[in-house]
Phi, psi and omega in degrees: 000319178302319183293323176297316180295332182270359178091006172305143188266326183225149179226110175260135182245126174270174177210149170215130183277335188230052186208097184288347176278346175228080199276008174279115186266349180213108177294328180289319179297318179298315179295316178307317180300337184258357190302320183276335185267346182247113191262346187226334184294148178263131180267152176214150174269136180216073001224167168282126185273090195288344178292340183255002181251151172278146181293334171295320178303310177302307184306307185289321186280323178294322176301317180299315183296321182299322179288324183293327183256020176057040178074011172272064191217138175238134183261098174273129185234160178189169183278349175091182182251153182307319187288329168292316183303316181299315179302328180266001178079020185237025183298325182267004179287151170285091188288332174295318180295320180295323177297318178294318180297315184298312181296321180295325176287325175303314182289327179289326177294314184291328181269344185255190183240143170303145014271005170085293184051060179261128178244127181230177174289325183253325180226153170233149185228126171199145173235024188297325184282340184240004184302128169220085192294329184295331179263357187084000185285130183083015186245121178276135177302139175263147180297164177292317180287144181245138354287341180187166176302145174306145178253138183223140176239161180246157180215143168244349188276138169293147178050041187295121172291334179297327175297315180294321180291323176298313181294326182294333176268005178086010182277157169272173182224146171241123170275126187299156183281341185260022177250155179289159182302319180298332175284318177299329181291341174281350184283323182298312177303323179292321180298314180287330177301314177299315178300314179300321181293337181267353184079024183263152177305155177281073187238121185265011186293336175275007176267114178254150181231121175266139176218151173274116189234141171219133184236130180225172177281345176222151178297323181295319178297317183294320181295313183296319185282315188261341180242002173282133187298335179269355183276181188292328179284327175293320177301316183297304186297320176300316179295321179293319177298317181294320180294321180289327177295326189279320184282352180088171184094349176079180185264030185303332178292342187255356182291137180293330174215154187311325186263009178296129181288146182301332181296343184261347184285130178233161177299316182301320179297316182299319179289329177284325190252347186240358175248128169268115188211149180150189172290172180310311180300312180296320177294323178298312180300316181293323181293318180292324178290319177301316181295320177297322183289322192260342185116164189273083180283171187270317187226132174268129177250119182279117187276131179281142173231170178309136176276070182300324174234103185304324179294318181287323178291322178293315179299325179294317177295322181291312181298322179298317184285319190260344182239321192273304189292325172302317177293319179297314182294325176292322180294331178260010188304321184278344180244007181095134192258170166280169175233000000 
């Protein structure tokens, strides 16, 4: 609610069903709980883990949420995390393939008519045996937005082909908050490549970049809270680094340069190079420099972390809205601003 009151434009909510360190188990339920109290902010899922859901579940529940929030909704999708996948018995499945099939079936449901009769490798959809269209029986609700809510995918990989494929379909992209700037910088070319392949304009406004940001009234407070290893940002990055180490693939999101050995990657380095922190003036300078380094993206996403000190966390959000972004947007006014 604070974000809505302060004029933040978008709020993306993640979900994990088997992770008590990130305890929102349903992004859609969380958004529904805020539908009446937040009047202007646009909600998004970041992400719905499509590998573990049936397409009818997604089509019906997302449509309902889109109506509840009067169309202020963005559909963020992804293949999910391994620990959720194992709990659902799909750990060894090609989850990226399942994600794509699911979203294609969701879109077919929304654009088609019952009884649907969709046949896929992972799921099939039909209401032919029980359809009573006059009563609405066997008919899936369609979303308020036409033809459907905007679709967004997230990425942490450098030179990600999934970004190009998403952009080719007209979808938006979020570059994750816990990847280094040199990795983020590889996303814009892939995004524009995908749009060009589809004959779409070279417009980066659909590219969102998330960052861990903390703003304080003094540099000392900012450093202690956001760059201290025992603070909430340290807790977050330590957890993410431990998860990356366990699931394989290495610590590439945290490497200061692409060739840095994982043995040299430290929590201190991550906090110094991947967290934007300081006074409002300092954060403005860091954000403008970051945007110059990675490319001119459309929307900046301020990533939420644990409120170890509610007063400081609230103050950071206030300073971000009232001091930082007005200055950033003014500096970018002639070339297109962040939101």
